[in-house]
KOLFIKOL-602651 format. One record per residue: residue number from 1; chain; x, y, z of N, C-alpha, C in turn. Coordinates in nm, 3 decimals, always signed. Each point is the difference from the previous one (the first is absolute). Layout:
> NUM, A, X, Y, Z, X, Y, Z, X, Y, Z
...
//
This chain:
> 1, A, +2.737, +9.160, +5.658, +0.041, -0.077, -0.116, +0.040, +0.096, -0.111
> 2, A, +0.098, -0.044, -0.080, +0.044, +0.083, -0.111, +0.050, -0.088, -0.113
> 3, A, -0.047, +0.032, -0.122, +0.048, -0.069, -0.119, +0.135, +0.058, -0.038
> 4, A, +0.099, -0.085, -0.014, +0.136, +0.044, -0.031, +0.028, -0.011, -0.149
> 5, A, +0.105, +0.066, -0.051, +0.035, -0.009, -0.142, +0.028, -0.142, -0.048
> 6, A, +0.034, -0.091, +0.092, +0.025, -0.139, -0.041, -0.129, -0.080, -0.018
> 7, A, -0.118, +0.066, +0.016, -0.128, -0.066, -0.021, -0.051, -0.076, +0.122
> 8, A, +0.069, +0.006, +0.111, -0.042, -0.068, +0.121, -0.058, +0.102, +0.098
> 9, A, -0.081, -0.048, +0.093, -0.057, +0.087, +0.103, +0.072, -0.028, +0.130
> 10, A, +0.041, +0.108, +0.067, +0.067, -0.013, +0.129, -0.093, +0.051, +0.109
> 11, A, -0.003, -0.072, +0.113, -0.092, +0.028, +0.109, +0.081, +0.021, +0.126
> 12, A, -0.032, +0.107, +0.074, +0.070, +0.028, +0.125, -0.082, -0.050, +0.117
> 13, A, +0.059, +0.009, +0.120, -0.067, -0.037, +0.123, -0.002, +0.123, +0.091
> 14, A, -0.075, -0.006, +0.105, -0.001, +0.110, +0.095, +0.101, -0.021, +0.111
> 15, A, +0.071, -0.109, -0.004, +0.104, -0.029, +0.099, +0.133, +0.052, -0.050
> 16, A, +0.093, +0.014, +0.089, +0.135, +0.045, -0.034, +0.078, -0.119, -0.054
> 17, A, +0.001, -0.016, -0.132, +0.058, -0.118, -0.063, +0.103, +0.039, -0.106
> 18, A, +0.080, -0.100, -0.041, +0.098, +0.020, -0.107, -0.041, -0.071, -0.129
> 19, A, -0.125, -0.045, -0.009, -0.044, -0.073, -0.117, -0.131, +0.059, -0.054
> 20, A, -0.023, -0.023, -0.127, -0.128, +0.030, -0.065, -0.057, -0.131, -0.052
> 21, A, -0.132, -0.010, -0.002, -0.065, -0.114, -0.064, -0.006, +0.031, -0.150
> 22, A, -0.011, -0.105, -0.081, +0.003, +0.021, -0.144, -0.108, -0.085, -0.067
> 23, A, -0.066, +0.060, -0.098, -0.093, -0.074, -0.086, +0.066, -0.007, -0.137
> 24, A, +0.047, -0.118, -0.036, +0.081, -0.016, -0.122, -0.084, +0.005, -0.127
> 25, A, -0.124, -0.049, +0.004, -0.088, -0.004, -0.118, -0.132, +0.071, +0.032
> 26, A, -0.001, +0.134, +0.005, -0.119, +0.070, +0.046, -0.123, -0.015, -0.092
> 27, A, +0.017, -0.044, -0.123, -0.113, -0.015, -0.092, -0.071, -0.135, +0.016
> 28, A, +0.054, -0.088, +0.082, -0.060, -0.131, +0.021, -0.082, -0.001, +0.129
> 29, A, -0.102, -0.087, +0.005, -0.089, -0.008, +0.116, +0.045, -0.108, +0.097
> 30, A, -0.037, +0.021, +0.127, +0.023, -0.101, +0.103, +0.146, -0.032, +0.022
> 31, A, +0.027, -0.129, +0.022, +0.137, -0.044, +0.028, +0.092, +0.017, -0.119
> 32, A, -0.056, +0.012, -0.120, +0.082, +0.018, -0.120, +0.071, +0.135, -0.004
> 33, A, -0.042, +0.094, +0.086, +0.066, +0.132, +0.001, +0.139, -0.008, +0.061
> 34, A, +0.033, -0.109, +0.065, +0.132, -0.024, +0.061, +0.034, +0.107, +0.106
> 35, A, -0.084, +0.007, +0.104, +0.028, +0.087, +0.113, +0.118, -0.058, +0.078
> 36, A, +0.103, +0.081, +0.022, +0.121, -0.045, +0.069, +0.018, +0.086, +0.125
> 37, A, -0.024, -0.063, +0.116, +0.017, +0.071, +0.126, +0.149, +0.025, +0.022
> 38, A, +0.035, +0.121, +0.039, +0.139, +0.043, +0.019, +0.080, -0.025, -0.128
> 39, A, -0.057, +0.036, -0.114, +0.060, -0.028, -0.130, +0.113, +0.093, -0.041
> 40, A, +0.020, +0.110, +0.073, +0.108, +0.093, -0.034, +0.067, +0.048, +0.128
> 41, A, +0.127, -0.026, +0.012, +0.079, +0.043, +0.115, +0.050, +0.142, -0.025
> 42, A, -0.023, +0.091, +0.096, +0.043, +0.139, -0.012, +0.127, +0.022, +0.084
> 43, A, +0.080, +0.100, -0.036, +0.124, +0.025, +0.077, -0.026, +0.061, +0.137
> 44, A, -0.116, +0.067, +0.018, -0.032, +0.063, +0.127, -0.144, -0.031, +0.037
> 45, A, -0.035, +0.027, +0.123, -0.137, -0.022, +0.047, -0.091, +0.111, -0.052
> 46, A, -0.125, -0.033, -0.018, -0.101, +0.099, -0.040, -0.128, -0.031, +0.076
> 47, A, -0.091, +0.094, -0.001, -0.126, -0.021, +0.069, -0.113, +0.070, -0.074
> 48, A, -0.098, -0.075, -0.043, -0.129, +0.047, -0.051, +0.002, +0.061, -0.140
> 49, A, +0.109, +0.056, -0.046, +0.000, +0.067, -0.131, +0.102, -0.062, -0.093
> 50, A, -0.035, -0.004, -0.127, +0.094, -0.045, -0.103, +0.079, +0.119, -0.050
> 51, A, +0.125, -0.020, -0.034, +0.073, +0.110, -0.064, -0.064, +0.030, -0.135
> 52, A, -0.001, +0.126, -0.040, -0.064, +0.039, -0.124, +0.107, +0.049, -0.097
> 53, A, +0.022, -0.075, -0.105, +0.097, +0.036, -0.103, -0.074, +0.001, -0.133
> 54, A, -0.056, +0.113, -0.039, -0.077, +0.002, -0.125, +0.089, -0.023, -0.121
> 55, A, -0.056, -0.064, -0.100, +0.069, -0.022, -0.126, -0.065, +0.091, -0.104
> 56, A, +0.068, +0.104, -0.038, -0.055, +0.096, -0.094, +0.030, -0.037, -0.145
> 57, A, +0.057, -0.117, -0.023, +0.034, -0.047, -0.134, +0.082, +0.103, -0.077
> 58, A, +0.099, +0.055, +0.067, +0.086, +0.101, -0.063, +0.114, -0.062, -0.078
> 59, A, +0.016, -0.130, +0.011, +0.111, -0.065, -0.068, +0.125, +0.008, +0.084
> 60, A, +0.111, -0.049, -0.053, +0.124, +0.001, +0.078, +0.051, +0.142, +0.021
> 61, A, +0.059, +0.022, +0.116, +0.056, +0.131, +0.031, +0.137, +0.014, -0.064
> 62, A, +0.033, +0.119, -0.047, +0.134, +0.020, -0.055, +0.103, -0.009, +0.112
> 63, A, +0.119, -0.047, -0.030, +0.102, -0.008, +0.105, +0.032, +0.139, +0.053
> 64, A, +0.006, +0.014, +0.130, +0.025, +0.129, +0.062, +0.147, +0.034, +0.008
> 65, A, +0.085, -0.100, -0.019, +0.142, +0.027, +0.018, +0.078, -0.013, -0.129
> 66, A, -0.068, -0.003, -0.114, +0.074, -0.014, -0.124, +0.053, +0.135, -0.046
> 67, A, +0.112, -0.006, -0.067, +0.062, +0.120, -0.053, -0.013, -0.002, -0.151
> 68, A, -0.054, +0.106, -0.056, -0.031, +0.000, -0.141, +0.027, +0.141, -0.055
> 69, A, +0.084, +0.011, -0.102, +0.035, +0.132, -0.055, -0.121, +0.074, -0.055
> 70, A, -0.090, -0.069, -0.066, -0.116, +0.067, -0.060, -0.092, +0.057, +0.106
> 71, A, -0.021, -0.073, +0.108, -0.093, +0.047, +0.103, +0.069, +0.091, +0.101
> 72, A, +0.132, -0.006, +0.007, +0.072, +0.083, +0.095, -0.010, -0.051, +0.142
> 73, A, -0.016, -0.127, +0.019, -0.017, -0.054, +0.134, +0.132, -0.005, +0.077
> 74, A, -0.012, +0.027, +0.127, +0.110, -0.008, +0.094, -0.041, -0.088, +0.116
> 75, A, +0.096, -0.040, +0.080, -0.030, -0.068, +0.125, +0.051, +0.088, +0.113
> 76, A, -0.086, +0.023, +0.098, +0.039, +0.070, +0.121, +0.002, -0.104, +0.111
> 77, A, +0.113, -0.013, +0.067, +0.006, -0.100, +0.107, +0.092, +0.047, +0.110
> 78, A, -0.022, -0.040, +0.124, -0.120, -0.069, +0.046, -0.115, +0.100, +0.009
> 79, A, -0.119, -0.048, +0.000, -0.118, +0.085, +0.012, -0.099, -0.071, +0.090
> 80, A, -0.020, +0.045, +0.122, +0.044, +0.125, +0.062, +0.150, -0.001, +0.034
> 81, A, +0.053, +0.121, +0.012, +0.142, +0.020, +0.024, +0.016, +0.081, +0.129
> 82, A, +0.112, -0.022, +0.071, +0.025, +0.085, +0.117, +0.136, +0.068, -0.006
> 83, A, +0.091, -0.047, -0.086, +0.131, +0.065, -0.008, +0.043, +0.025, -0.144
> 84, A, +0.028, -0.105, -0.075, +0.059, +0.013, -0.133, -0.096, -0.051, -0.107
> 85, A, -0.050, +0.090, -0.084, -0.088, -0.037, -0.111, +0.086, -0.020, -0.123
> 86, A, -0.019, -0.114, -0.068, +0.074, -0.031, -0.121, -0.093, +0.009, -0.120
> 87, A, +0.045, +0.073, -0.103, -0.073, +0.009, -0.127, +0.076, -0.085, -0.100
> 88, A, -0.059, -0.114, -0.038, +0.062, -0.087, -0.100, -0.043, +0.048, -0.137
> 89, A, +0.095, +0.016, -0.091, -0.033, +0.055, -0.131, +0.062, -0.083, -0.111
> 90, A, -0.037, +0.036, -0.123, +0.053, -0.063, -0.120, +0.090, +0.098, -0.074
> 91, A, +0.084, -0.048, -0.090, +0.087, +0.090, -0.077, -0.077, +0.103, -0.081
> 92, A, -0.126, -0.024, -0.033, -0.076, +0.094, -0.083, -0.072, +0.105, +0.083
> 93, A, +0.023, +0.006, +0.132, -0.077, +0.089, +0.086, +0.084, +0.113, +0.059
> 94, A, +0.066, +0.072, -0.084, +0.075, +0.116, +0.046, -0.098, +0.116, +0.006
> 95, A, -0.037, +0.042, +0.122, -0.104, +0.102, +0.013, +0.010, +0.072, +0.134
> 96, A, -0.078, +0.105, +0.015, -0.006, +0.076, +0.125, -0.134, -0.026, +0.067
> 97, A, +0.002, -0.008, +0.132, -0.117, -0.030, +0.080, -0.015, +0.105, +0.110
> 98, A, -0.122, +0.018, +0.046, -0.027, +0.083, +0.116, -0.075, -0.084, +0.102
> 99, A, +0.025, +0.028, +0.127, -0.070, -0.071, +0.106, -0.085, +0.100, +0.077
> 100, A, -0.128, -0.038, +0.022, -0.097, +0.083, +0.070, -0.058, -0.079, +0.116
> 101, A, -0.041, +0.070, +0.107, -0.070, -0.070, +0.108, -0.148, -0.010, -0.035
> 102, A, -0.079, -0.058, +0.089, -0.141, -0.023, -0.030, -0.081, +0.130, -0.006
> 103, A, +0.056, +0.112, +0.045, -0.066, +0.129, -0.010, +0.038, +0.073, -0.129
> 104, A, +0.084, -0.063, -0.082, +0.044, +0.061, -0.125, +0.118, +0.093, +0.017
> 105, A, +0.063, +0.001, +0.117, +0.115, +0.085, +0.025, +0.126, -0.066, -0.052
> 106, A, +0.079, +0.077, -0.076, +0.124, -0.050, -0.059, +0.097, -0.036, +0.111
> 107, A, +0.066, -0.117, -0.014, +0.101, -0.045, +0.097, +0.141, +0.012, -0.057
> 108, A, +0.018, -0.050, -0.123, +0.132, +0.005, -0.063, -0.010, -0.042, -0.146
> 109, A, +0.102, +0.030, -0.077, +0.014, -0.049, -0.137, +0.105, -0.109, -0.002
> 110, A, -0.022, -0.099, -0.087, +0.092, -0.111, -0.015, +0.032, -0.012, -0.148
> 111, A, +0.128, -0.004, -0.033, +0.042, -0.017, -0.139, +0.062, -0.137, -0.016
> 112, A, -0.056, -0.078, -0.092, +0.054, -0.133, -0.030, +0.082, +0.014, -0.128
> 113, A, +0.131, +0.023, +0.017, +0.086, +0.019, -0.118, +0.096, -0.116, -0.019
> 114, A, +0.041, -0.063, +0.108, +0.088, -0.116, -0.010, -0.089, -0.123, -0.003
> 115, A, -0.041, -0.037, -0.121, -0.102, -0.103, -0.014, +0.051, -0.141, +0.029
> 116, A, +0.131, -0.017, +0.017, +0.052, -0.131, +0.033, -0.004, -0.028, +0.150
> 117, A, -0.033, +0.102, +0.080, -0.005, -0.017, +0.144, -0.139, +0.033, +0.051
> 118, A, -0.037, -0.065, +0.111, -0.126, +0.032, +0.064, +0.016, +0.131, +0.077
> 119, A, -0.110, +0.071, +0.019, +0.000, +0.125, +0.073, -0.046, -0.026, +0.143
> 120, A, +0.073, +0.051, +0.097, -0.034, -0.018, +0.141, -0.033, +0.135, +0.061
> 121, A, -0.110, +0.003, +0.076, -0.040, +0.123, +0.069, -0.007, -0.028, +0.149
> 122, A, +0.060, +0.089, +0.080, -0.007, -0.011, +0.145, -0.127, +0.072, +0.046
> 123, A, -0.097, -0.077, +0.049, -0.127, +0.058, +0.047, -0.014, -0.014, +0.152
> 124, A, +0.110, -0.028, +0.068, -0.004, -0.026, +0.144, -0.047, +0.121, +0.080
> 125, A, +0.017, +0.120, -0.054, -0.041, +0.122, +0.072, -0.133, +0.055, -0.049
> 126, A, -0.063, -0.067, -0.094, -0.129, +0.045, -0.050, -0.110, -0.040, +0.098
> 127, A, -0.109, +0.075, -0.001, -0.114, -0.036, +0.082, -0.066, -0.125, -0.058
> 128, A, -0.059, -0.081, +0.087, -0.076, -0.116, -0.047, -0.118, +0.048, -0.082
> 129, A, -0.028, -0.071, -0.110, -0.113, +0.037, -0.085, +0.014, -0.057, -0.140
> 130, A, -0.092, +0.041, -0.086, -0.003, -0.044, -0.139, +0.068, +0.106, -0.086
> 131, A, +0.087, -0.045, -0.090, +0.072, +0.090, -0.089, -0.019, -0.044, -0.145
> 132, A, +0.013, +0.095, -0.091, -0.017, -0.026, -0.143, +0.128, +0.033, -0.074
> 133, A, +0.047, -0.094, -0.082, +0.113, +0.021, -0.089, -0.060, +0.026, -0.137
> 134, A, +0.020, +0.119, -0.055, -0.067, +0.040, -0.124, +0.102, +0.042, -0.105
> 135, A, -0.021, -0.046, -0.122, +0.089, +0.034, -0.110, -0.060, -0.041, -0.133
> 136, A, +0.084, -0.006, -0.103, -0.047, -0.040, -0.134, +0.090, -0.110, -0.054
> 137, A, -0.063, -0.093, -0.073, +0.077, -0.107, -0.064, +0.074, +0.056, -0.120
> 138, A, +0.087, -0.081, -0.060, +0.074, +0.044, -0.117, -0.094, +0.030, -0.117
> 139, A, -0.121, -0.057, +0.001, -0.097, +0.028, -0.106, -0.088, +0.121, +0.032
> 140, A, +0.021, +0.063, +0.118, -0.075, +0.119, +0.036, -0.122, -0.026, +0.085
> 141, A, -0.028, -0.126, +0.033, -0.116, -0.035, +0.082, +0.026, +0.039, +0.144
> 142, A, -0.100, +0.069, +0.063, +0.015, +0.039, +0.140, -0.016, -0.122, +0.089
> 143, A, +0.093, -0.017, +0.093, +0.001, -0.115, +0.090, +0.002, +0.048, +0.144
> 144, A, -0.076, -0.068, +0.084, -0.001, +0.031, +0.143, +0.001, -0.131, +0.077
> 145, A, +0.089, -0.009, +0.096, +0.013, -0.118, +0.084, -0.017, +0.042, +0.146
> 146, A, -0.070, -0.081, +0.078, -0.019, +0.028, +0.141, +0.095, -0.086, +0.084
> 147, A, +0.045, +0.058, +0.108, +0.074, -0.077, +0.099, -0.031, +0.055, +0.138
> 148, A, +0.019, -0.084, +0.099, -0.034, +0.035, +0.137, +0.127, +0.005, +0.083
> 149, A, +0.014, +0.109, +0.076, +0.108, +0.010, +0.097, -0.063, -0.028, +0.136
> 150, A, +0.051, -0.102, +0.068, -0.054, -0.040, +0.129, +0.114, -0.018, +0.099
> 151, A, -0.003, +0.075, +0.107, +0.105, -0.010, +0.104, -0.057, -0.065, +0.124
//
C-alpha cells in the first residue's frame, strides 16, 4: 500500500495484473473509506510492487526546451543523436562553443556566428557516448549541455 499525492491509498496484488485497488477516503473507518477493487487501470501489467515516484515538493520544473537570452539556453536535438545534431539558437547567442567527450577530451570547437540559422554537426563518425557542449552566454555565464551519441 502507498499513500499517493492525491490523498488516496493504492494497493497492489501479488498476481500479474493491470489494475490497482484504491482507498478513496483513507481517513474514514469501515465502508466509509470507499475501497474500490480494481480502482485504477494501468497501461501495463505489474506484480507485487507499486511504482515509487517520490514527491520532493520542488515545485514546477523549468521548461527544458525554452530559449532565453538571459540564461543562454539552447536546444540540442535530437538527443540522443546518431547522425546530425542540431543546435537551435536565438539571435542574442552569438558565441563560441567547445565539445568534449565524457573523459574531458576535446572533440571540436563550434562557432555560432550566423544567428539566424541553426547549427548542424555531423556526429555520424563519432564514438557512441556522452558529450558536453561547453561555452559562455552573452552575459558571461558558463553553460554546459549534455548530449548522447548512440549508433
